[in-house]
C-alpha positions as CSV (number, residue, x, y, z in Angstrom):
1,M,128.3,-200.4,133.6
2,S,125.7,-198.3,133.5
3,A,125.9,-197.0,130.1
4,I,123.3,-193.3,129.1
5,R,124.3,-191.2,125.9
6,V,122.9,-187.7,126.2
7,P,122.3,-186.6,122.9
8,T,121.3,-182.8,122.6
9,A,121.2,-179.9,125.3
10,C,117.5,-178.8,126.2
11,T,116.7,-174.8,125.9
12,V,115.7,-174.4,129.8
13,P,118.6,-173.5,131.8
14,W,118.7,-174.7,135.5
15,E,118.2,-171.8,137.0
16,R,114.7,-170.9,135.1
17,M,113.3,-174.0,136.8
18,R,111.0,-174.1,139.6
19,P,112.9,-176.1,142.3
20,T,111.0,-179.0,143.4
21,A,112.3,-180.8,147.2
22,R,114.1,-183.5,144.3
23,G,115.4,-181.0,141.6
24,R,113.6,-179.0,139.4
25,H,110.7,-178.6,137.2
26,C,111.1,-177.7,133.5
27,P,107.9,-175.8,131.7
28,T,108.6,-177.2,128.5
29,C,108.4,-180.7,128.8
30,D,106.4,-180.8,132.1
31,K,108.7,-182.6,134.1
32,E,110.6,-183.2,137.2
33,V,114.5,-182.8,136.6
34,L,116.4,-185.1,138.9
35,D,119.8,-183.2,139.8
36,L,121.9,-186.3,140.0
37,R,125.3,-184.1,140.6
38,R,126.3,-185.4,143.7
39,L,125.4,-188.5,144.5
40,G,127.3,-192.0,143.5
41,E,126.7,-194.1,141.1
42,K,124.9,-196.7,143.1
43,R,122.1,-194.4,144.2
44,A,122.3,-192.1,140.8
45,H,121.1,-195.7,139.7
46,A,119.0,-196.6,142.0
47,L,116.8,-193.2,141.6
48,A,116.5,-194.1,137.4
49,L,115.4,-197.0,137.7
50,L,112.9,-195.8,140.5
51,F,112.2,-192.7,139.0
52,G,112.5,-194.0,135.5
53,G,109.8,-196.4,134.1
54,D,108.4,-196.2,130.2
55,H,109.0,-192.2,130.6
56,A,113.0,-191.8,131.1
57,P,113.6,-188.4,133.9
58,C,115.2,-185.6,132.7
59,V,118.5,-185.2,135.0
60,R,120.9,-182.6,135.2
61,I,124.6,-184.3,135.1
62,R,128.0,-183.8,133.5
63,T,129.0,-185.1,130.1
64,D,131.6,-185.2,127.6
65,Q,132.3,-183.2,125.2
66,D,131.0,-187.0,123.1
67,G,127.6,-186.2,124.7
68,N,128.5,-189.9,127.0
69,A,127.1,-188.5,130.6
70,V,129.7,-189.0,133.7
71,F,129.5,-189.6,136.9
72,R,131.9,-189.6,139.8
73,E,133.8,-193.2,140.9
74,P,136.3,-191.9,144.1
75,S,139.1,-194.0,141.8
76,K,138.9,-192.0,139.0
77,K,140.8,-187.9,139.0
78,R,138.9,-185.6,139.0
79,T,137.1,-184.1,136.3
80,R,136.4,-180.2,136.9
81,H,136.6,-179.0,133.4
82,L,133.4,-181.3,132.0
83,P,130.2,-179.2,131.5
84,V,127.3,-179.7,133.5
85,L,124.0,-180.4,131.9
86,V,120.4,-180.4,132.4
87,A,119.6,-183.6,130.3
88,T,116.8,-186.6,129.5
89,L,118.2,-189.9,129.8
90,G,116.4,-191.0,127.6
91,V,113.4,-189.2,124.9
92,G,111.7,-185.9,126.2
93,C,113.0,-182.9,127.5
94,S,117.1,-182.8,127.3
95,S,118.2,-179.8,129.2
96,A,121.2,-177.2,128.6
97,S,124.0,-176.5,130.9
98,E,123.5,-173.8,133.4
99,P,125.7,-170.3,132.9
100,A,126.4,-169.4,136.3
101,E,128.2,-172.9,136.9
102,S,129.2,-174.9,134.2
103,P,132.8,-174.8,132.8
104,P,133.8,-174.3,129.3
105,V,133.2,-178.0,127.2
106,P,137.1,-179.3,127.3
107,S,139.0,-180.0,124.0
108,A,139.9,-182.5,122.7
109,T,142.6,-183.7,124.8
110,E,141.2,-182.8,127.6
111,V,138.4,-185.0,127.4
112,A,141.5,-187.5,126.0
113,S,143.4,-187.0,128.9
114,I,139.8,-187.4,131.3
115,S,142.1,-189.3,133.3
116,E,145.0,-187.5,134.2
117,P,145.4,-185.3,137.5
118,V,143.6,-181.8,136.4
119,P,145.1,-179.2,138.2
120,A,143.9,-176.9,140.8
121,P,143.0,-173.8,140.0
122,T,145.1,-171.0,141.6
123,T,142.9,-167.9,143.8
124,T,143.7,-164.8,143.6
125,A,143.5,-162.7,147.5
126,S,140.4,-160.2,148.2
127,A,140.4,-157.3,150.6
128,G,138.5,-158.3,153.7
129,P,138.8,-160.4,156.9
130,A,140.9,-163.0,156.7
131,S,138.8,-166.2,156.8
132,D,140.0,-169.4,158.9
133,D,141.3,-172.1,156.2
134,S,141.0,-174.9,158.6
135,T,137.6,-174.7,158.7
136,R,136.6,-173.9,155.5
137,D,134.6,-175.8,152.7
138,S,134.4,-174.5,149.3
139,D,132.0,-176.7,148.2
140,G,129.9,-177.2,150.5
141,D,129.7,-181.0,151.5
142,G,130.9,-180.8,155.0
143,I,134.4,-181.8,154.6
144,A,136.5,-178.7,155.3
145,D,139.3,-178.0,152.6
146,P,142.2,-179.2,154.1
147,I,141.4,-182.5,154.2
148,D,138.9,-182.8,151.3
149,A,141.2,-183.9,148.2
150,C,138.2,-182.4,146.1
151,P,138.0,-179.2,147.4
152,L,135.8,-177.8,144.7
153,E,133.8,-180.5,144.0
154,A,131.2,-181.7,146.8
155,G,131.7,-185.1,147.6
156,A,131.2,-187.9,149.8
157,V,133.1,-188.9,152.7
158,G,136.0,-191.6,152.2
159,P,140.4,-192.4,151.9
160,P,142.5,-189.4,152.3
161,K,143.1,-189.5,148.4
162,S,138.9,-189.3,147.6
163,N,137.7,-187.6,150.7
164,G,135.0,-185.2,149.5
165,C,135.2,-186.1,145.6
166,P,132.4,-187.3,143.9
167,K,132.3,-190.8,142.0
168,V,133.3,-190.6,138.7
169,I,132.5,-193.2,136.2
170,V,132.4,-192.5,132.5
171,S,130.4,-194.5,128.8
172,S,128.0,-194.3,126.3
173,T,126.0,-196.6,124.1
174,S,123.8,-195.7,121.1
175,G,120.4,-196.1,120.9
176,I,118.4,-196.8,124.5
177,P,120.6,-195.7,127.3
178,V,121.0,-198.8,129.3
179,I,120.6,-198.1,133.4
180,Q,122.7,-201.1,135.3
181,K,119.9,-203.9,135.1
182,I,118.8,-206.5,137.5
183,E,120.5,-209.3,136.1
184,F,118.8,-212.8,135.4
185,A,120.3,-215.9,133.5
186,S,118.3,-217.3,130.6
187,G,115.3,-219.3,132.1
188,S,115.7,-218.7,135.7
189,A,114.6,-216.9,138.2
190,D,117.9,-216.3,140.5
191,I,119.1,-212.5,140.3
192,N,122.0,-212.3,139.4
193,K,124.6,-211.4,142.2
194,A,126.0,-208.7,140.1
195,S,122.5,-206.8,140.9
196,Q,122.4,-207.1,144.2
197,P,124.2,-203.8,145.7
198,V,122.0,-202.2,143.0
199,L,118.7,-203.6,144.8
200,D,120.5,-202.3,148.3
201,E,120.4,-199.1,146.8
202,I,117.2,-199.3,145.5
203,A,115.8,-200.9,148.7
204,K,117.7,-198.0,150.4
205,V,116.2,-195.4,148.8
206,I,112.2,-196.7,148.9
207,S,112.8,-197.1,153.2
208,E,113.9,-193.3,152.9
209,H,110.7,-192.2,151.1
210,P,108.1,-193.2,152.2
211,E,106.4,-191.2,149.7
212,L,106.8,-193.8,148.0
213,K,103.4,-194.6,148.5
214,R,103.3,-198.0,146.0
215,I,105.4,-199.5,143.8
216,A,105.1,-202.4,141.2
217,V,108.3,-204.7,140.5
218,E,107.8,-205.3,136.4
219,A,109.6,-208.4,135.0
220,H,109.8,-209.0,131.4
221,T,111.3,-211.7,130.1
222,D,113.2,-212.0,126.3
223,A,111.3,-214.4,123.6
224,T,113.6,-217.6,123.7
225,E,112.4,-218.1,127.4
226,P,109.7,-220.5,127.9
227,N,106.3,-219.6,130.1
228,P,107.8,-216.1,129.8
229,K,104.7,-215.1,132.1
230,T,105.0,-217.1,134.0
231,L,109.1,-216.8,134.8
232,S,108.4,-213.1,134.6
233,L,106.4,-213.2,137.0
234,A,108.8,-214.9,139.6
235,R,111.7,-212.9,138.7
236,A,109.5,-209.8,140.1
237,R,109.0,-211.9,142.9
238,A,112.3,-212.5,143.6
239,V,113.0,-209.0,143.3
240,M,110.5,-207.9,145.8
241,R,111.6,-210.8,148.2
242,Y,114.6,-209.7,147.8
243,L,113.5,-205.7,148.9
244,V,111.1,-207.1,151.6
245,K,114.4,-209.2,153.0
246,K,115.8,-205.5,153.1
247,G,113.6,-203.6,155.1
248,V,110.6,-202.3,152.6
249,S,107.3,-203.2,153.3
250,S,105.8,-205.9,151.4
251,E,102.6,-203.4,151.5
252,R,104.8,-201.0,148.9
253,L,105.6,-203.6,146.8
254,V,103.5,-205.1,143.5
255,A,104.9,-208.0,141.6
256,K,103.7,-208.0,138.2
257,G,105.1,-210.3,134.9
258,L,104.2,-208.7,131.7
259,G,106.0,-211.5,129.8
260,A,107.6,-210.7,126.7
261,N,105.6,-208.4,125.0
262,D,107.3,-205.3,125.3
263,P,110.9,-205.6,124.5
264,L,113.6,-203.0,124.5
265,D,115.3,-204.8,121.3
266,S,113.3,-205.7,118.5
267,R,116.7,-208.0,117.4
268,K,117.3,-211.9,117.4
269,T,120.5,-211.5,118.6
270,P,121.9,-212.9,122.4
271,E,122.9,-208.9,123.1
272,A,119.6,-208.0,122.2
273,F,117.6,-210.8,124.6
274,E,120.0,-209.8,127.6
275,K,118.2,-206.8,126.6
276,N,115.7,-207.4,127.5
277,R,115.6,-209.5,130.1
278,R,114.5,-207.0,132.8
279,V,113.3,-205.5,135.3
280,Q,111.7,-201.6,135.8
281,F,110.5,-200.0,138.8
282,R,106.9,-197.6,138.5
283,V,105.3,-195.8,141.4
284,L,101.9,-195.6,141.4
285,E,101.3,-194.5,144.2
286,Q,102.8,-190.6,145.6
287,G,103.0,-188.5,148.7
288,E,104.2,-185.4,148.9
289,P,108.3,-186.2,147.8
290,T,111.5,-185.5,150.2
291,S,114.5,-184.9,148.8
292,F,117.2,-187.2,147.8
C-alpha cells in the first residue's frame, strides 16, 4: 500500500496560510497545501496522484514521531495523540503543526502501541445552559456523538464500531515517497486489478471537479521492457479508457507515452524496475478550483 515519509516540518503555521478552496496556500514555497486529514485512504491517494505531478504537493497530515505519514482506516484503533503536520509528500515545502490544534508528540511507548485503544478524554462540565447530548456533534462530521465511535475526530459513516472514524494506515519508505501506483505486469498494458480501486477514486475526483479541464495521463516503462514508447502509450491509453468507462469525458484526457527516459529509480534491480513502471497525472488546464 502507500508509503509516505515526512522528513521535516515547515516553519509556517497552518493558521498563517491563506485559505484556498482545497486547503491553504503556503507563502514560503508558494504552493497549495492540501488538507488530507479527513479523507479516506483511496481519496487521499487519488488527490496526491492528480495534484502531485513532478512537484509533490504539500499536505496537512498526521505523522508519528518517526516522521511516518498516517492515514486513517476504520479497522484500526484511534490515533488521537498523533501530531498534525503540514508537510510535503516529496521535495519542496514541509511545514509545521498548528499550535492551536496539534496534540503533543507521542512518546515512544505510545507510538509502539499505536494499535491499542486510546481511552476517551475526560471532560469537566462548564457553567452554562445544558446542551442536548443526543444531538451534539463535537467533531462536526454530521454524526451525533452518541453514535459516533470517534466523537472527537471527524470521519465518515460506517459500521457501529468505526462509525464516524477516519481511516488510518501507517507506513514509510526511504528516498522518494511512493504513492500507490497504477500497476502493470512487465511488458503488458493490462491494468492490474489491484489498481482499479485507485482508478475508480480518481475517476470520481475528476468527475466531481469540472475545473480540471484537461489532464494528461503520462505512462512510463522500465529500462528492460521492449518498445518503451509504444508500450507506455498503450498503458496511458488503457488508463484513459478505464477512466472514460467510469464516466470521465474523453475530451478532458490526453494520453502520453514517455517511455523509459524518466526513471524514479536508476538502479538495475527488480524493485527499481517495478517502481519505474508507472502512470502519473498532470493537470494541463485548470479553471477556478472547488473544494474537495
